[in-house]
Each structure stands twice: as structure tokens, then as C-alpha cells.
N, C-alpha and C positions, 0 to 999 in steps of 0.2 A: 404207873409210869415206868416203863422199862427203859432206864437210861442205858442204852446199849453201846458198847464199844463196837462199832460196826466195821468189819474188815473186808477189804478187797479193792482193786484199783480204779481210781477215778480217772486217772490218766490211762486210758486203755491202750491196748496194742492196736494202733491204727496204721494202715499202710506199712505193715512190717516194722513199725516203730512204736516206742512207748511215748504216748502223748501226755499224755497226761492232760406440772404446771405450767403451764404456759403462763408467763407474766402478763397482766392486763396493762395496756397502755392507757393512761388517763387522758381526758380531753384537756385542751389548752387551758381552760378556766380553772381546772383542779390540780393540774400537775400529775406526775406519774408516781403512784405509790411504790414503795420498795418491793422489789421482786421477792416472792416467796423462795426460801432456800430449796434448791433442787433435791428431790428425793434421792437417797443413797441407792446405788445399784443393788439389786437383790443379792444377798449373800448365799453362797452354796455351802455344803457340808464342810468343805475344806477350811472355811472361815471359823468354824466352831472352836478349835483350840485357841486361836488368838483372842476371840471374844471371851472365852472362859478365863484366860490369863488376865485380861483386863478387869474382869469382874471379881475374881477371887472367890471368896466365900459367899458372894451375893448371887451366885447361881447354883443350881442343883442339877445341871446337866442340860442336854439339848437333844433334839430329835428332828427328823424330817416328817412333816405331816402328810396326810393323804393328798394334799394339793401340791406336794413337792416343795413346800416352803420350810426353811430352817427355822425352827422354834427354839428359843433359848429361855429356860426358866430363870426367873429373877425373884428377889425377895423385897425390892423397894422400887420406888418410882425413878430414882436417879439411875439405877441399873437398867431399868426398862428404857430410859432415854438413850443410854449407851448402846443398847442392843439395836434400837431403831436406827440410830445414826450409822450403825455398821451394816445396815441393810437386811437385818434379820427380824423375826417377829418375836416380841417379848411375851412371856406368860407369867403372871405373878403367882407364886406358890408360897406355901406356909413354911416348909422345911428347907433349910440351906444345905449346901453340899457337905458342910462339916457335920450337921445333924445326921444325915444319911450315912456318912462315912463312919461315924461312931456306932450307929446301929449295925452296919455291915461288919465292923471290926468285932463287936460284941458277939455276933453270930459265929464268926470264925472261931471264937473261943468256946462258946457254949453249945453250938449245934454241929455235931460231927456224926450224927446218926446216918448210917448208909441208907440211901433211897431218898435223900433230901437234896435240895439245891436252893440257892438264894442269890439275888442280884438286885441292884438298884434299878427301879423302873422310873425313868424321868417323866413319863407321861402321867402316871398316878402320883408321883412325888412320894413314893414309898419304897421300902425294900420288899420285894415279892419273894415269899418263901413257899416252896412246893414240897409235897411228900407223896410217895408212891404207895401202891397197895401193900407193899411189904412192911410198911410202918404202921403198926397197930399196938394196942394195949399200952404198956408202960412206955414204950418208945414214942408212941404218938402223944402221950401225956407230956413227955419230956419236950417234944417239939412245940406243942401248944404253949407250954410254960415259957419257953425261950422267946417265942413270938409275943406273948402277952406282956412280958417285961419291957418290950419296946413301945407299948401303947399303939397309937395310930400311925407311928412311923413305919410299921410293917403290917403286912397282911398275909394270911395263910391260905393256900389253895391245894386241894387234892388233885392229883393227875392219875389217869388210868395207866395200868401196866406197871412195870418195874424198871427202876433206874439201875442199869448194870452194863457191864461190858459183854459183848457177844462176838464170837468168832464162828465162822462157818467154813466148810470146805467148798471148793469150786475152782473154776478156770480163771485164775488171776495170779497175782504174785503170792508166792508161798514162802513160809518160814516157820520152823518149829512145828510142822504139822498143821498149820493154820493158814487161812487166807485173809488178806487185807487189801486195801486199795492204795494204789500209788497216788500221791497228791500232786506234786509238781516236779518237773525236771528243772534243774538249776546248774549253775557252773560258777567257778571262782575266776579271779582275774587272770589266771594262767590258762583258762579254758578247760580245766578238769571238770568232768561231768559228775553230777550228783542227783539224787532224788530225795524228796522228803515225804514222810508218812506219819502216822500216829505213833506216839511213844509206847503205848501199850502193845502195839504191834512190834516195834523195834526191840522191846525187851525179850521177845520170844525167841529170836534167833539172830546170830551175828551175820548170817548170809541169807539173802532172799533170791528166789528163782521164779521162772515162769512155770506154768502148770506141767510142762514136759520135762522139768528138771534143769532147763538151761539157766545157768547162773546169771544174775543181774549185777549184784554188787555186795559190798561188805559194810558193816555198820561203822560209822564215824562217831556217833553219839546217840544216846537215847535218854529221854527224861520223862519218867512217869512213875508214881504219881507226882503231884506238885505241878508239873506241866504235862503236856501230852504231845510230844513231838520226837521224831527220830530222823537222823540224816544218814544216808547211805552213799558211798562212792561207787560209781559204776566200775566194774572190773571187766565187763563184757563190751569190747569196743566194736563188735560187729552189729550191734542193734542200733537202729536209728533212734534218736532221742529228741524229737521236735519239741519246741516249747509250746505245746498245745494241750487242750483238754478235750477228751472224748465227749461229744454231745449225744452219743447213742442213737443217732438218726442217719448215720453214714457220713457225718461231717464232724469237724473239730473247731474249736475256738482258740485262736492264738492268744497266748498270755504273754504280755510284753512288760508288765510291771507288777509290783506288789504294793499293797496299801493297807490302811486301817479301816475297819468297818465302822459304820455309824448307825444309831438307832433310827429305824424307819427305812433303811436302805433295802432295795429290792435285790435279792441275790439268787444265785443258782448253785446247786451242788451236783457233782458228778461222782457216781460210784458204781462199782461193778455188779452189785446185786440189783439195785433199783434204777440204774441209769441216771438220766438227768431229771432233777426235781427243783422246784422254785419255792420261794417264800420271802419273808422279811426278817430283818434283824430287830429283835425286841429288847435286848439288853447287852451291855458290855461288862467285862470284869466279873462275870458270874462265877460262883463257887459251886462245885458239884461234889457231893459225897458219894463216890462209887464204893462198892464193896471192897475194892482193892486199895482204896485210899482217896484222899481229897485232892482235887485239881482246882486251881484258881485262875482267874484272868481269862475265862472263856467267853466266847461270843454266843449268846442265846438267840435262837431263831425259830421260826415256824416251819422250817423245811423238814420234811420227813426223811427218815433213813432206816435201814435195817441191817441185820447182821451181814458182814462182808463189805459194807460201805466204809468201815473205819479207815481213816487215813486219807480218804478221798478229798477232792478239791472243792473249796468254797470260793466263788468268784463273782465279780460283777463286771460285765463287759469284758475288757481285756486285762482286768486287774485281779491278781491273786489276793485272797483275803484270809483264808484259813484252811485247816485240816480237820476232817470229821473226827470228833472225839467220841461222843456217845449221845444217847437220847432215849426218849420214851415213845411209846406208840409204834405205829408202823405206817406204811405208805398206802394202806387200804382205808384205815379210819383216821389217819393223820397223826401228828405227834409233834414233839419238841426235840430239837437237836442242838447240841453244843459243839463249838468248834475252837480248836487251838489257833490263836492268831499266827499267821504264817511268818510274819516278820521276825518273831522271836526265834523260830526254827532256823530261818535263813541266817540271821545274825550270829547264831551259835557256831556256825561253821564258816562265816565270811563268804557266803555265796549269794547269788541273786537269780531270779527267774529271767527268762529270755524269750 
């Protein structure tokens, strides 16, 4: 599992700009029975935080199933009734949110071997731990021991390739002799223009350019490891900066808002190496142990990516969700890719997409 830090612009240069019951009526002899309570309207993903807050430790997460229904895991019948009343589908599980959170916290302390990752999987009601092909011998024994201490609260899976950051050269945004992908254009309340990308890219250089050397902007902040985002302020005022993402088919997608991803969500990723790719969100708050350090709070997906895609945009419809951090596999055989939630990057500089 090669968790690659994939660099190069997701917001490409497009059009000379950087885009980036019916109640039964009884007969007169019997009277009319009480009407059955109306079913609650189906709840969408946006209802998940409120339902989780109402349930507290009696839930262990939620996800959207293949039929598009919001499923909320619960630990007792009363919680299930609350979920049903809210318009979602309850699913009774064994382990609570607190149990899984303790397992996750324990791994954050005991499992720091490069080439590993872990995250809570609400579908299986376990913490999923993965290791790549670089983890062998004593290191693999260490990983297995850490997972075994958690019993059936965790499961271990091997993934192909290696989990690592990767940079390639090419025609995109450049800095420090490397190529990355521009994530999203953004601006502050005064109208000043910025762009966001991956932090492992931002650490490489204070100034980024186009392939021909034309300067784009200078670094405002960069956070990696720990997080994986960077914010740059445009210094080149002659370049058009539409709030759009390159779909790599001659068209773009307007991005008008930012939001939070949810498990089961269908998403797309745009990057300068492999163009537009699709997949699903499989976990939130994932921890990834890169060779360069540990990053937490990431979005885990089934979307593929390759070197040069780092920093590129993760989105659903017109909503920005994340920035490409790293992953394993490739776009030929498939893979797993992790993303930095975009709102954290935007909030760090008081900016928003448009």
C-alpha cells in the first residue's frame, strides 16, 4: 500500500485561469380508530450530527447505505426508537462510540509504525487497521500485537503497495523543484485571493509558480505532519481565478460552498496527474503514519490517486470537501486515498471558497 503524497493541480489552468399511512376510516357501527402516527420524513446526511448529539454514547457512528439511506448505529432499543423518529434507519451494534474511541486513542499511542493507518469503520463497528508491504518482520509483529490487544474491537488488513508521500515533475504548479495540485481557490471578506493545497507541498517552498515560472503566490501557512494543508495568497493579479474545479474533459465544475464528508458519500477527485476520478468515503478521522510523520483527522476513500495529484480537490457536486493527502495503489489497479478536510484549511486563514 503505497500511501503517496500525490502532487499536482486539481484546479487546473482552464480558459487561462486557475480553476481549480393513510388512516383508515371506520364504519359508523365501529367508530374511527386512532390514526397511526405519520412516518418521519427521511433524514439526510446533514441530520447525522444532531442525531448523534441526542444519542451520545448510545451510537457508534453513521453512514449512508447503498440505497442512499442514512443509517445510524445504536446500542439499545430506546436509541433505535430515537433514530427512527428522526427519519433515519437504526442498526443495533455491540460496541459504543466510547469503546471505539478508546481503541482509536490506544492505537494513536501504541501504533506509529510508518506504512500503517487506522480509522473507525461504522459499517463493521470496528477500528480498521491497515499495513503496507514495507511493514514486515519485527515491525509487523508490533502491529499485530497492538491490534490483538484490542480484541474484536479492531481488525487488521494488508494492503498492496507502500504508504508514502510522492512528488513528481510535470506541467502544473511548482515549488521547491516539485509538482503538486492546486486544491481550491478561495478569498477572504476583503476579496483577497488565495488557494489551498496539501501541507506536504506547502512545506517545500514559500512561493509556487506555473510550469513556465510565472509566479502564483506566497505561503500564508503550512501544516504537516499533524495536518496536511497549506494556504497561499495570490500575488499574481493577472491570472483569472474562477471558483471551479477542472473535470479534465474540457469542462469545469463550479464550487460554491465547502462542507464535511460523510461515510458512504459518493465523491470525485480532480488532480493533474490522473484527472477526474470517483469513489466513496469509507471512514472519517483516519490516522495515517507516513514516513515523514503522523497525520490525523483524514477522510478515507476508495478514490485512486497517483504522484502529482497531491493537494488536489475532493468534492461532491458543488461542495468542496478535502485536499488530496496521500494513498496506496494507483489508478490502474485501484487504491485507497486519504484527504485533509478542507474546512480546517480554510478556517486557518479565515477564507472561503466561492
